[in-house]
All heavy atoms as a GROMACS GRO file, in nm:
protein
  580
    1TYR      N    1  -0.013  -0.988  -0.570
    1TYR     CA    2   0.031  -0.893  -0.672
    1TYR      C    3   0.165  -0.832  -0.636
    1TYR      O    4   0.254  -0.826  -0.717
    1TYR     CB    5  -0.073  -0.783  -0.690
    1TYR     CG    6  -0.024  -0.672  -0.779
    1TYR    CD1    7  -0.026  -0.686  -0.916
    1TYR    CD2    8   0.027  -0.555  -0.725
    1TYR    CE1    9   0.022  -0.586  -0.999
    1TYR    CE2   10   0.074  -0.453  -0.805
    1TYR     CZ   11   0.072  -0.469  -0.943
    1TYR     OH   12   0.120  -0.371  -1.023
    2PHE      N   13   0.181  -0.786  -0.515
    2PHE     CA   14   0.301  -0.712  -0.478
    2PHE      C   15   0.426  -0.798  -0.478
    2PHE      O   16   0.536  -0.749  -0.498
    2PHE     CB   17   0.284  -0.643  -0.343
    2PHE     CG   18   0.188  -0.529  -0.348
    2PHE    CD1   19   0.061  -0.543  -0.297
    2PHE    CD2   20   0.222  -0.409  -0.405
    2PHE    CE1   21  -0.030  -0.439  -0.302
    2PHE    CE2   22   0.134  -0.304  -0.411
    2PHE     CZ   23   0.007  -0.318  -0.359
    3LYS      N   24   0.412  -0.927  -0.455
    3LYS     CA   25   0.529  -1.014  -0.455
    3LYS      C   26   0.590  -1.024  -0.594
    3LYS      O   27   0.710  -1.040  -0.608
    3LYS     CB   28   0.493  -1.153  -0.404
    3LYS     CG   29   0.468  -1.158  -0.256
    3LYS     CD   30   0.440  -1.299  -0.213
    3LYS     CE   31   0.415  -1.303  -0.064
    3LYS     NZ   32   0.390  -1.438  -0.016
    4ASN      N   33   0.508  -1.018  -0.698
    4ASN     CA   34   0.556  -1.036  -0.835
    4ASN      C   35   0.570  -0.904  -0.911
    4ASN      O   36   0.619  -0.904  -1.022
    4ASN     CB   37   0.461  -1.129  -0.911
    4ASN     CG   38   0.454  -1.265  -0.847
    4ASN    OD1   39   0.555  -1.318  -0.804
    4ASN    ND2   40   0.336  -1.322  -0.839
    5ALA      N   41   0.525  -0.796  -0.855
    5ALA     CA   42   0.529  -0.667  -0.924
    5ALA      C   43   0.663  -0.599  -0.904
    5ALA      O   44   0.725  -0.611  -0.800
    5ALA     CB   45   0.417  -0.577  -0.873
    6ARG      N   46   0.705  -0.531  -1.004
    6ARG     CA   47   0.827  -0.452  -0.997
    6ARG      C   48   0.791  -0.308  -1.025
    6ARG      O   49   0.740  -0.275  -1.132
    6ARG     CB   50   0.930  -0.501  -1.099
    6ARG     CG   51   0.976  -0.644  -1.078
    6ARG     CD   52   1.064  -0.660  -0.960
    6ARG     NE   53   1.182  -0.575  -0.977
    6ARG     CZ   54   1.276  -0.562  -0.888
    6ARG    NH1   55   1.268  -0.626  -0.776
    6ARG    NH2   56   1.378  -0.484  -0.909
    7ALA      N   57   0.814  -0.221  -0.932
    7ALA     CA   58   0.777  -0.081  -0.945
    7ALA      C   59   0.848  -0.015  -1.062
    7ALA      O   60   0.792   0.071  -1.129
    7ALA     CB   61   0.807  -0.007  -0.816
    8LYS      N   62   0.971  -0.054  -1.088
    8LYS     CA   63   1.044   0.012  -1.196
    8LYS      C   64   0.986  -0.019  -1.334
    8LYS      O   65   1.018   0.047  -1.430
    8LYS     CB   66   1.193  -0.025  -1.191
    8LYS     CG   67   1.222  -0.170  -1.219
    8LYS     CD   68   1.370  -0.197  -1.208
    8LYS     CE   69   1.399  -0.343  -1.237
    8LYS     NZ   70   1.540  -0.371  -1.223
    9ASN      N   71   0.900  -0.120  -1.343
    9ASN     CA   72   0.837  -0.153  -1.470
    9ASN      C   73   0.716  -0.066  -1.501
    9ASN      O   74   0.663  -0.072  -1.611
    9ASN     CB   75   0.794  -0.301  -1.473
    9ASN     CG   76   0.913  -0.394  -1.467
    9ASN    OD1   77   1.022  -0.358  -1.506
    9ASN    ND2   78   0.892  -0.513  -1.416
   10HIS      N   79   0.672   0.012  -1.406
   10HIS     CA   80   0.556   0.098  -1.426
   10HIS      C   81   0.598   0.219  -1.509
   10HIS      O   82   0.698   0.283  -1.479
   10HIS     CB   83   0.495   0.141  -1.293
   10HIS     CG   84   0.430   0.028  -1.222
   10HIS    ND1   85   0.297  -0.002  -1.240
   10HIS    CD2   86   0.477  -0.064  -1.138
   10HIS    CE1   87   0.266  -0.108  -1.168
   10HIS    NE2   88   0.374  -0.147  -1.104
   11PRO      N   89   0.520   0.251  -1.613
   11PRO     CA   90   0.559   0.361  -1.702
   11PRO      C   91   0.555   0.499  -1.635
   11PRO      O   92   0.629   0.587  -1.674
   11PRO     CB   93   0.457   0.354  -1.816
   11PRO     CG   94   0.341   0.280  -1.760
   11PRO     CD   95   0.396   0.188  -1.656
   12MET      N   96   0.469   0.516  -1.537
   12MET     CA   97   0.460   0.644  -1.467
   12MET      C   98   0.530   0.632  -1.333
   12MET      O   99   0.516   0.533  -1.264
   12MET     CB  100   0.314   0.683  -1.446
   12MET     CG  101   0.239   0.705  -1.574
   12MET     SD  102   0.065   0.742  -1.546
   12MET     CE  103   0.077   0.898  -1.461
   13GLN      N  104   0.605   0.732  -1.299
   13GLN     CA  105   0.671   0.736  -1.169
   13GLN      C  106   0.604   0.844  -1.086
   13GLN      O  107   0.635   0.962  -1.098
   13GLN     CB  108   0.821   0.763  -1.186
   13GLN     CG  109   0.894   0.651  -1.257
   13GLN     CD  110   0.883   0.518  -1.183
   13GLN    OE1  111   0.912   0.510  -1.064
   13GLN    NE2  112   0.841   0.416  -1.252
   14PRO      N  113   0.509   0.805  -1.000
   14PRO     CA  114   0.428   0.903  -0.926
   14PRO      C  115   0.505   0.969  -0.812
   14PRO      O  116   0.607   0.920  -0.766
   14PRO     CB  117   0.315   0.818  -0.870
   14PRO     CG  118   0.376   0.683  -0.854
   14PRO     CD  119   0.472   0.669  -0.969
   15ASP      N  120   0.451   1.083  -0.768
   15ASP     CA  121   0.503   1.151  -0.650
   15ASP      C  122   0.444   1.090  -0.523
   15ASP      O  123   0.505   1.089  -0.419
   15ASP     CB  124   0.469   1.300  -0.653
   15ASP     CG  125   0.538   1.371  -0.767
   15ASP    OD1  126   0.648   1.330  -0.806
   15ASP    OD2  127   0.481   1.469  -0.819
   16TYR      N  128   0.318   1.044  -0.535
   16TYR     CA  129   0.246   0.983  -0.423
   16TYR      C  130   0.170   0.863  -0.474
   16TYR      O  131   0.138   0.853  -0.593
   16TYR     CB  132   0.148   1.082  -0.361
   16TYR     CG  133   0.215   1.200  -0.299
   16TYR    CD1  134   0.232   1.318  -0.370
   16TYR    CD2  135   0.263   1.193  -0.168
   16TYR    CE1  136   0.296   1.426  -0.313
   16TYR    CE2  137   0.327   1.302  -0.112
   16TYR     CZ  138   0.343   1.418  -0.184
   16TYR     OH  139   0.407   1.524  -0.127
   17VAL      N  140   0.138   0.773  -0.382
   17VAL     CA  141   0.062   0.653  -0.418
   17VAL      C  142  -0.053   0.636  -0.319
   17VAL      O  143  -0.043   0.676  -0.204
   17VAL     CB  144   0.153   0.528  -0.423
   17VAL    CG1  145   0.205   0.493  -0.286
   17VAL    CG2  146   0.083   0.411  -0.487
   18THR      N  147  -0.162   0.579  -0.366
   18THR     CA  148  -0.274   0.541  -0.282
   18THR      C  149  -0.288   0.390  -0.290
   18THR      O  150  -0.294   0.335  -0.400
   18THR     CB  151  -0.404   0.608  -0.330
   18THR    OG1  152  -0.389   0.750  -0.318
   18THR    CG2  153  -0.523   0.563  -0.248
   19LEU      N  154  -0.290   0.324  -0.178
   19LEU     CA  155  -0.305   0.178  -0.174
   19LEU      C  156  -0.452   0.145  -0.157
   19LEU      O  157  -0.514   0.189  -0.061
   19LEU     CB  158  -0.224   0.119  -0.058
   19LEU     CG  159  -0.075   0.147  -0.062
   19LEU    CD1  160  -0.009   0.100   0.067
   19LEU    CD2  161  -0.012   0.079  -0.181
   20THR      N  162  -0.506   0.067  -0.248
   20THR     CA  163  -0.647   0.031  -0.242
   20THR      C  164  -0.662  -0.120  -0.233
   20THR      O  165  -0.568  -0.195  -0.258
   20THR     CB  166  -0.724   0.083  -0.365
   20THR    OG1  167  -0.670   0.022  -0.482
   20THR    CG2  168  -0.714   0.234  -0.375
   21HIS      N  169  -0.779  -0.163  -0.195
   21HIS     CA  170  -0.814  -0.305  -0.184
   21HIS      C  171  -0.725  -0.379  -0.084
   21HIS      O  172  -0.697  -0.497  -0.101
   21HIS     CB  173  -0.810  -0.374  -0.320
   21HIS     CG  174  -0.905  -0.316  -0.420
   21HIS    ND1  175  -1.039  -0.347  -0.420
   21HIS    CD2  176  -0.887  -0.228  -0.520
   21HIS    CE1  177  -1.098  -0.281  -0.517
   21HIS    NE2  178  -1.008  -0.208  -0.579
   22LEU      N  179  -0.681  -0.310   0.020
   22LEU     CA  180  -0.596  -0.377   0.120
   22LEU      C  181  -0.671  -0.489   0.192
   22LEU      O  182  -0.608  -0.578   0.248
   22LEU     CB  183  -0.542  -0.275   0.221
   22LEU     CG  184  -0.434  -0.183   0.166
   22LEU    CD1  185  -0.393  -0.082   0.272
   22LEU    CD2  186  -0.314  -0.261   0.116
   23ASP      N  187  -0.804  -0.484   0.188
   23ASP     CA  188  -0.881  -0.593   0.248
   23ASP      C  189  -0.862  -0.723   0.171
   23ASP      O  190  -0.891  -0.830   0.222
   23ASP     CB  191  -1.030  -0.556   0.253
   23ASP     CG  192  -1.085  -0.519   0.118
   23ASP    OD1  193  -1.020  -0.439   0.046
   23ASP    OD2  194  -1.193  -0.568   0.081
   24GLU      N  195  -0.807  -0.718   0.050
   24GLU     CA  196  -0.785  -0.837  -0.032
   24GLU      C  197  -0.640  -0.886  -0.027
   24GLU      O  198  -0.608  -0.989  -0.084
   24GLU     CB  199  -0.824  -0.807  -0.176
   24GLU     CG  200  -0.970  -0.771  -0.192
   24GLU     CD  201  -1.006  -0.730  -0.333
   24GLU    OE1  202  -0.924  -0.753  -0.425
   24GLU    OE2  203  -1.115  -0.676  -0.352
   25VAL      N  204  -0.551  -0.811   0.040
   25VAL     CA  205  -0.410  -0.847   0.048
   25VAL      C  206  -0.387  -0.929   0.175
   25VAL      O  207  -0.418  -0.884   0.284
   25VAL     CB  208  -0.320  -0.721   0.048
   25VAL    CG1  209  -0.174  -0.759   0.061
   25VAL    CG2  210  -0.344  -0.640  -0.077
   26LYS      N  211  -0.332  -1.049   0.160
   26LYS     CA  212  -0.311  -1.137   0.275
   26LYS      C  213  -0.187  -1.098   0.354
   26LYS      O  214  -0.187  -1.104   0.476
   26LYS     CB  215  -0.299  -1.282   0.228
   26LYS     CG  216  -0.428  -1.336   0.173
   26LYS     CD  217  -0.413  -1.479   0.127
   26LYS     CE  218  -0.543  -1.526   0.064
   26LYS     NZ  219  -0.532  -1.657   0.006
   27GLU      N  220  -0.078  -1.061   0.287
   27GLU     CA  221   0.047  -1.028   0.354
   27GLU      C  222   0.089  -0.887   0.315
   27GLU      O  223   0.140  -0.864   0.206
   27GLU     CB  224   0.156  -1.128   0.317
   27GLU     CG  225   0.125  -1.269   0.363
   27GLU     CD  226   0.233  -1.367   0.321
   27GLU    OE1  227   0.344  -1.325   0.283
   27GLU    OE2  228   0.206  -1.487   0.326
   28TRP      N  229   0.069  -0.794   0.404
   28TRP     CA  230   0.099  -0.654   0.376
   28TRP      C  231   0.249  -0.626   0.370
   28TRP      O  232   0.292  -0.528   0.313
   28TRP     CB  233   0.036  -0.564   0.480
   28TRP     CG  234  -0.113  -0.554   0.470
   28TRP    CD1  235  -0.199  -0.637   0.402
   28TRP    CD2  236  -0.194  -0.454   0.528
   28TRP    NE1  237  -0.328  -0.595   0.415
   28TRP    CE2  238  -0.328  -0.483   0.493
   28TRP    CE3  239  -0.168  -0.344   0.606
   28TRP    CZ2  240  -0.434  -0.404   0.535
   28TRP    CZ3  241  -0.274  -0.266   0.649
   28TRP    CH2  242  -0.406  -0.296   0.612
   29GLY      N  243   0.330  -0.711   0.428
   29GLY     CA  244   0.475  -0.690   0.428
   29GLY      C  245   0.534  -0.682   0.288
   29GLY      O  246   0.633  -0.613   0.266
   30SER      N  247   0.473  -0.749   0.192
   30SER     CA  248   0.523  -0.745   0.055
   30SER      C  249   0.497  -0.612  -0.013
   30SER      O  250   0.551  -0.584  -0.119
   30SER     CB  251   0.462  -0.859  -0.027
   30SER     OG  252   0.320  -0.849  -0.027
   31ILE      N  253   0.415  -0.527   0.048
   31ILE     CA  254   0.387  -0.394  -0.007
   31ILE      C  255   0.507  -0.301   0.015
   31ILE      O  256   0.536  -0.214  -0.068
   31ILE     CB  257   0.261  -0.334   0.057
   31ILE    CG1  258   0.140  -0.422   0.026
   31ILE    CG2  259   0.237  -0.192   0.011
   31ILE    CD1  260   0.014  -0.384   0.102
   32LEU      N  261   0.579  -0.319   0.125
   32LEU     CA  262   0.687  -0.228   0.160
   32LEU      C  263   0.798  -0.219   0.056
   32LEU      O  264   0.838  -0.108   0.019
   32LEU     CB  265   0.745  -0.265   0.297
   32LEU     CG  266   0.648  -0.250   0.413
   32LEU    CD1  267   0.711  -0.302   0.541
   32LEU    CD2  268   0.602  -0.107   0.428
   33PRO      N  269   0.851  -0.331   0.004
   33PRO     CA  270   0.955  -0.319  -0.100
   33PRO      C  271   0.903  -0.250  -0.226
   33PRO      O  272   0.977  -0.176  -0.291
   33PRO     CB  273   0.994  -0.464  -0.130
   33PRO     CG  274   0.951  -0.541  -0.011
   33PRO     CD  275   0.832  -0.469   0.045
   34PHE      N  276   0.777  -0.273  -0.258
   34PHE     CA  277   0.717  -0.210  -0.375
   34PHE      C  278   0.715  -0.058  -0.359
   34PHE      O  279   0.757   0.016  -0.448
   34PHE     CB  280   0.576  -0.264  -0.395
   34PHE     CG  281   0.506  -0.211  -0.516
   34PHE    CD1  282   0.528  -0.267  -0.641
   34PHE    CD2  283   0.417  -0.105  -0.505
   34PHE    CE1  284   0.464  -0.218  -0.753
   34PHE    CE2  285   0.351  -0.056  -0.617
   34PHE     CZ  286   0.375  -0.114  -0.742
   35ILE      N  287   0.670  -0.010  -0.244
   35ILE     CA  288   0.665   0.133  -0.218
   35ILE      C  289   0.807   0.192  -0.215
   35ILE      O  290   0.831   0.299  -0.271
   35ILE     CB  291   0.592   0.163  -0.085
   35ILE    CG1  292   0.445   0.125  -0.096
   35ILE    CG2  293   0.606   0.309  -0.046
   35ILE    CD1  294   0.371   0.133   0.035
   36LYS      N  295   0.899   0.121  -0.154
   36LYS     CA  296   1.038   0.170  -0.147
   36LYS      C  297   1.097   0.182  -0.287
   36LYS      O  298   1.164   0.280  -0.318
   36LYS     CB  299   1.122   0.075  -0.062
   36LYS     CG  300   1.263   0.123  -0.046
   36LYS     CD  301   1.342   0.033   0.044
   36LYS     CE  302   1.484   0.087   0.055
   36LYS     NZ  303   1.569  -0.001   0.131
   37GLU      N  304   1.072   0.084  -0.371
   37GLU     CA  305   1.124   0.088  -0.507
   37GLU      C  306   1.064   0.202  -0.589
   37GLU      O  307   1.131   0.262  -0.672
   37GLU     CB  308   1.097  -0.046  -0.576
   37GLU     CG  309   1.172  -0.062  -0.707
   37GLU     CD  310   1.155  -0.201  -0.764
   37GLU    OE1  311   1.154  -0.298  -0.688
   37GLU    OE2  312   1.144  -0.210  -0.886
   38LEU      N  313   0.936   0.233  -0.565
   38LEU     CA  314   0.875   0.347  -0.633
   38LEU      C  315   0.941   0.477  -0.592
   38LEU      O  316   0.951   0.571  -0.670
   38LEU     CB  317   0.726   0.356  -0.600
   38LEU     CG  318   0.629   0.278  -0.685
   38LEU    CD1  319   0.487   0.295  -0.632
   38LEU    CD2  320   0.635   0.319  -0.831
   39GLY      N  321   0.987   0.483  -0.467
   39GLY     CA  322   1.054   0.601  -0.418
   39GLY      C  323   0.960   0.718  -0.395
   39GLY      O  324   0.999   0.833  -0.412
   40CYS      N  325   0.838   0.689  -0.357
   40CYS     CA  326   0.743   0.797  -0.332
   40CYS      C  327   0.668   0.771  -0.201
   40CYS      O  328   0.677   0.664  -0.144
   40CYS     CB  329   0.645   0.812  -0.447
   40CYS     SG  330   0.537   0.671  -0.473
   41ASN      N  331   0.596   0.871  -0.158
   41ASN     CA  332   0.519   0.861  -0.035
   41ASN      C  333   0.381   0.802  -0.061
   41ASN      O  334   0.329   0.810  -0.172
   41ASN     CB  335   0.503   0.999   0.029
   41ASN     CG  336   0.635   1.054   0.078
   41ASN    OD1  337   0.717   0.980   0.129
   41ASN    ND2  338   0.656   1.182   0.059
   42THR      N  339   0.324   0.747   0.044
   42THR     CA  340   0.186   0.697   0.038
   42THR      C  341   0.097   0.799   0.106
   42THR      O  342   0.127   0.840   0.218
   42THR     CB  343   0.175   0.561   0.108
   42THR    OG1  344   0.267   0.472   0.048
   42THR    CG2  345   0.035   0.505   0.097
   43ARG      N  346  -0.009   0.839   0.040
   43ARG     CA  347  -0.098   0.940   0.098
   43ARG      C  348  -0.225   0.880   0.157
   43ARG      O  349  -0.270   0.921   0.261
   43ARG     CB  350  -0.138   1.042  -0.008
   43ARG     CG  351  -0.038   1.151  -0.024
   43ARG     CD  352  -0.105   1.276  -0.075
   43ARG     NE  353  -0.010   1.383  -0.075
   43ARG     CZ  354  -0.017   1.486  -0.152
   43ARG    NH1  355  -0.116   1.499  -0.237
   43ARG    NH2  356   0.074   1.581  -0.145
   44TYR      N  357  -0.284   0.786   0.086
   44TYR     CA  358  -0.413   0.730   0.129
   44TYR      C  359  -0.412   0.578   0.117
   44TYR      O  360  -0.336   0.522   0.040
   44TYR     CB  361  -0.529   0.786   0.044
   44TYR     CG  362  -0.541   0.934   0.051
   44TYR    CD1  363  -0.492   1.015  -0.049
   44TYR    CD2  364  -0.603   0.994   0.161
   44TYR    CE1  365  -0.502   1.153  -0.041
   44TYR    CE2  366  -0.614   1.132   0.169
   44TYR     CZ  367  -0.563   1.211   0.068
   44TYR     OH  368  -0.573   1.346   0.076
   45ILE      N  369  -0.500   0.516   0.195
   45ILE     CA  370  -0.522   0.372   0.184
   45ILE      C  371  -0.671   0.346   0.184
   45ILE      O  372  -0.750   0.427   0.231
   45ILE     CB  373  -0.455   0.293   0.300
   45ILE    CG1  374  -0.512   0.336   0.434
   45ILE    CG2  375  -0.305   0.306   0.295
   45ILE    CD1  376  -0.468   0.247   0.548
   46SER      N  377  -0.707   0.233   0.130
   46SER     CA  378  -0.846   0.190   0.130
   46SER      C  379  -0.849   0.045   0.176
   46SER      O  380  -0.786  -0.042   0.117
   46SER     CB  381  -0.907   0.202  -0.009
   46SER     OG  382  -1.036   0.146  -0.011
   47LYS      N  383  -0.923   0.019   0.285
   47LYS     CA  384  -0.927  -0.114   0.344
   47LYS      C  385  -1.061  -0.182   0.323
   47LYS      O  386  -1.090  -0.283   0.385
   47LYS     CB  387  -0.899  -0.107   0.493
   47LYS     CG  388  -0.764  -0.047   0.526
   47LYS     CD  389  -0.749  -0.031   0.674
   47LYS     CE  390  -0.831   0.089   0.718
   47LYS     NZ  391  -0.822   0.124   0.855
   48GLY      N  392  -1.142  -0.129   0.235
   48GLY     CA  393  -1.275  -0.186   0.214
   48GLY      C  394  -1.318  -0.178   0.070
   48GLY      O  395  -1.240  -0.145  -0.017
   49THR      N  396  -1.445  -0.204   0.049
   49THR     CA  397  -1.495  -0.210  -0.087
   49THR      C  398  -1.562  -0.082  -0.133
   49THR      O  399  -1.583  -0.063  -0.251
   49THR     CB  400  -1.596  -0.325  -0.100
   49THR    OG1  401  -1.702  -0.304  -0.006
   49THR    CG2  402  -1.530  -0.458  -0.074
   50GLY      N  403  -1.599   0.005  -0.042
   50GLY     CA  404  -1.673   0.124  -0.082
   50GLY      C  405  -1.600   0.253  -0.057
   50GLY      O  406  -1.536   0.271   0.046
   51LEU      N  407  -1.605   0.342  -0.155
   51LEU     CA  408  -1.549   0.475  -0.137
   51LEU      C  409  -1.664   0.572  -0.117
   51LEU      O  410  -1.769   0.555  -0.176
   51LEU     CB  411  -1.467   0.516  -0.259
   51LEU     CG  412  -1.338   0.437  -0.281
   51LEU    CD1  413  -1.273   0.481  -0.409
   51LEU    CD2  414  -1.243   0.457  -0.165
   52PRO      N  415  -1.654   0.670  -0.040
   52PRO     CA  416  -1.536   0.716   0.032
   52PRO      C  417  -1.523   0.658   0.172
   52PRO      O  418  -1.429   0.690   0.244
   52PRO     CB  419  -1.556   0.867   0.038
   52PRO     CG  420  -1.704   0.882   0.052
   52PRO     CD  421  -1.762   0.770  -0.031
   53THR      N  422  -1.614   0.571   0.214
   53THR     CA  423  -1.614   0.523   0.354
   53THR      C  424  -1.491   0.442   0.390
   53THR      O  425  -1.453   0.439   0.507
   53THR     CB  426  -1.740   0.440   0.383
   53THR    OG1  427  -1.746   0.332   0.289
   53THR    CG2  428  -1.865   0.525   0.372
   54SER      N  429  -1.428   0.374   0.295
   54SER     CA  430  -1.311   0.294   0.327
   54SER      C  431  -1.179   0.369   0.309
   54SER      O  432  -1.074   0.317   0.342
   54SER     CB  433  -1.309   0.168   0.240
   54SER     OG  434  -1.285   0.202   0.105
   55LEU      N  435  -1.184   0.490   0.258
   55LEU     CA  436  -1.064   0.567   0.232
   55LEU      C  437  -1.017   0.637   0.359
   55LEU      O  438  -1.096   0.695   0.432
   55LEU     CB  439  -1.091   0.671   0.124
   55LEU     CG  440  -0.970   0.741   0.064
   55LEU    CD1  441  -0.881   0.641  -0.008
   55LEU    CD2  442  -1.015   0.850  -0.031
   56ALA      N  443  -0.887   0.627   0.386
   56ALA     CA  444  -0.830   0.690   0.505
   56ALA      C  445  -0.692   0.746   0.471
   56ALA      O  446  -0.624   0.699   0.379
   56ALA     CB  447  -0.817   0.589   0.618
   57GLU      N  448  -0.651   0.845   0.546
   57GLU     CA  449  -0.517   0.899   0.530
   57GLU      C  450  -0.417   0.794   0.578
   57GLU      O  451  -0.439   0.726   0.680
   57GLU     CB  452  -0.504   1.027   0.611
   57GLU     CG  453  -0.382   1.107   0.575
   57GLU     CD  454  -0.383   1.244   0.638
   57GLU    OE1  455  -0.492   1.298   0.668
   57GLU    OE2  456  -0.274   1.297   0.658
   58PHE      N  457  -0.309   0.776   0.505
   58PHE     CA  458  -0.208   0.677   0.539
   58PHE      C  459  -0.139   0.714   0.669
   58PHE      O  460  -0.093   0.827   0.688
   58PHE     CB  461  -0.105   0.665   0.427
   58PHE     CG  462   0.001   0.562   0.454
   58PHE    CD1  463  -0.029   0.428   0.444
   58PHE    CD2  464   0.129   0.599   0.487
   58PHE    CE1  465   0.068   0.331   0.468
   58PHE    CE2  466   0.226   0.504   0.511
   58PHE     CZ  467   0.195   0.370   0.502
   59ASP      N  468  -0.130   0.617   0.760
   59ASP     CA  469  -0.062   0.636   0.888
   59ASP      C  470   0.048   0.528   0.896
   59ASP      O  471   0.018   0.411   0.916
   59ASP     CB  472  -0.162   0.620   1.002
   59ASP     CG  473  -0.098   0.633   1.139
   59ASP    OD1  474   0.026   0.647   1.149
   59ASP    OD2  475  -0.173   0.629   1.238
   60PRO      N  476   0.175   0.567   0.879
   60PRO     CA  477   0.281   0.467   0.877
   60PRO      C  478   0.292   0.386   1.005
   60PRO      O  479   0.325   0.268   1.001
   60PRO     CB  480   0.409   0.548   0.850
   60PRO     CG  481   0.372   0.690   0.867
   60PRO     CD  482   0.224   0.701   0.857
   61LYS      N  483   0.265   0.447   1.120
   61LYS     CA  484   0.270   0.373   1.247
   61LYS      C  485   0.163   0.265   1.251
   61LYS      O  486   0.189   0.151   1.290
   61LYS     CB  487   0.255   0.467   1.366
   61LYS     CG  488   0.373   0.557   1.387
   61LYS     CD  489   0.352   0.647   1.506
   61LYS     CE  490   0.468   0.742   1.523
   61LYS     NZ  491   0.450   0.832   1.636
   62TRP      N  492   0.042   0.301   1.211
   62TRP     CA  493  -0.067   0.203   1.207
   62TRP      C  494  -0.035   0.091   1.108
   62TRP      O  495  -0.056  -0.026   1.137
   62TRP     CB  496  -0.198   0.272   1.168
   62TRP     CG  497  -0.310   0.176   1.154
   62TRP    CD1  498  -0.392   0.131   1.253
   62TRP    CD2  499  -0.350   0.109   1.035
   62TRP    NE1  500  -0.482   0.040   1.202
   62TRP    CE2  501  -0.458   0.025   1.067
   62TRP    CE3  502  -0.306   0.111   0.904
   62TRP    CZ2  503  -0.521  -0.056   0.973
   62TRP    CZ3  504  -0.369   0.031   0.810
   62TRP    CH2  505  -0.476  -0.050   0.846
   63PHE      N  506   0.017   0.127   0.992
   63PHE     CA  507   0.051   0.030   0.888
   63PHE      C  508   0.157  -0.069   0.940
   63PHE      O  509   0.143  -0.190   0.925
   63PHE     CB  510   0.100   0.103   0.763
   63PHE     CG  511   0.109   0.016   0.642
   63PHE    CD1  512  -0.004  -0.013   0.567
   63PHE    CD2  513   0.232  -0.034   0.600
   63PHE    CE1  514   0.006  -0.092   0.454
   63PHE    CE2  515   0.241  -0.114   0.487
   63PHE     CZ  516   0.127  -0.142   0.413
   64ALA      N  517   0.262  -0.016   1.000
   64ALA     CA  518   0.369  -0.102   1.054
   64ALA      C  519   0.317  -0.192   1.164
   64ALA      O  520   0.352  -0.311   1.170
   64ALA     CB  521   0.483  -0.016   1.106
   65GLN      N  522   0.232  -0.140   1.251
   65GLN     CA  523   0.175  -0.221   1.358
   65GLN      C  524   0.093  -0.336   1.301
   65GLN      O  525   0.099  -0.449   1.349
   65GLN     CB  526   0.088  -0.134   1.451
   65GLN     CG  527   0.039  -0.206   1.573
   65GLN     CD  528   0.152  -0.246   1.666
   65GLN    OE1  529   0.248  -0.171   1.683
   65GLN    NE2  530   0.141  -0.361   1.727
   66HIS      N  531   0.015  -0.309   1.198
   66HIS     CA  532  -0.066  -0.414   1.136
   66HIS      C  533   0.024  -0.523   1.077
   66HIS      O  534  -0.005  -0.641   1.093
   66HIS     CB  535  -0.156  -0.355   1.026
   66HIS     CG  536  -0.240  -0.459   0.959
   66HIS    ND1  537  -0.356  -0.505   1.016
   66HIS    CD2  538  -0.224  -0.528   0.845
   66HIS    CE1  539  -0.409  -0.598   0.937
   66HIS    NE2  540  -0.330  -0.613   0.833
   67ILE      N  541   0.132  -0.484   1.013
   67ILE     CA  542   0.225  -0.583   0.957
   67ILE      C  543   0.284  -0.669   1.068
   67ILE      O  544   0.291  -0.792   1.056
   67ILE     CB  545   0.336  -0.514   0.876
   67ILE    CG1  546   0.278  -0.455   0.748
   67ILE    CG2  547   0.449  -0.612   0.842
   67ILE    CD1  548   0.375  -0.369   0.670
   68LEU      N  549   0.327  -0.607   1.176
   68LEU     CA  550   0.387  -0.682   1.287
   68LEU      C  551   0.287  -0.776   1.353
   68LEU      O  552   0.325  -0.887   1.396
   68LEU     CB  553   0.443  -0.584   1.391
   68LEU     CG  554   0.564  -0.503   1.346
   68LEU    CD1  555   0.598  -0.398   1.449
   68LEU    CD2  556   0.683  -0.594   1.317
   69GLU      N  557   0.161  -0.738   1.360
   69GLU     CA  558   0.060  -0.821   1.424
   69GLU      C  559   0.014  -0.937   1.336
   69GLU      O  560  -0.032  -1.038   1.386
   69GLU     CB  561  -0.059  -0.737   1.463
   69GLU     CG  562  -0.031  -0.641   1.576
   69GLU     CD  563  -0.146  -0.547   1.606
   69GLU    OE1  564  -0.248  -0.550   1.532
   69GLU    OE2  565  -0.135  -0.469   1.701
   70THR      N  566   0.022  -0.922   1.204
   70THR     CA  567  -0.034  -1.024   1.116
   70THR      C  568   0.069  -1.112   1.048
   70THR      O  569   0.034  -1.212   0.988
   70THR     CB  570  -0.121  -0.960   1.006
   70THR    OG1  571  -0.043  -0.868   0.930
   70THR    CG2  572  -0.240  -0.889   1.067
   71ASN      N  573   0.196  -1.077   1.053
   71ASN     CA  574   0.299  -1.160   0.987
   71ASN      C  575   0.380  -1.237   1.086
   71ASN      O  576   0.391  -1.216   1.197
   71ASN     CB  577   0.389  -1.072   0.900
   71ASN     CG  578   0.318  -1.026   0.776
   71ASN    OD1  579   0.247  -1.101   0.714
   71ASN    ND2  580   0.338  -0.901   0.740
   0.00000   0.00000   0.00000
C-alpha cells in the first residue's frame, strides 16, 4: 500500500497518525516517505490483530532499528 499511496491525495491532513496492521507490511521502509509527505507525527502503532493488546506508543528508535534489521 505505502509504495503506491500518495499522502497529498488524502482529503484530510491530520496532525498525528497511527500506523496499524504493521504485521501485514513486508517492507517498513516504504512507510517513511508516506509519513514525511503527510508532514505529521506518528503517535501509535499496531503490530498485531487485536486491540488494545497490539497497540503501542510509537518509538522512532525502535521503528528505525526494525527497518535496518529487516531491509
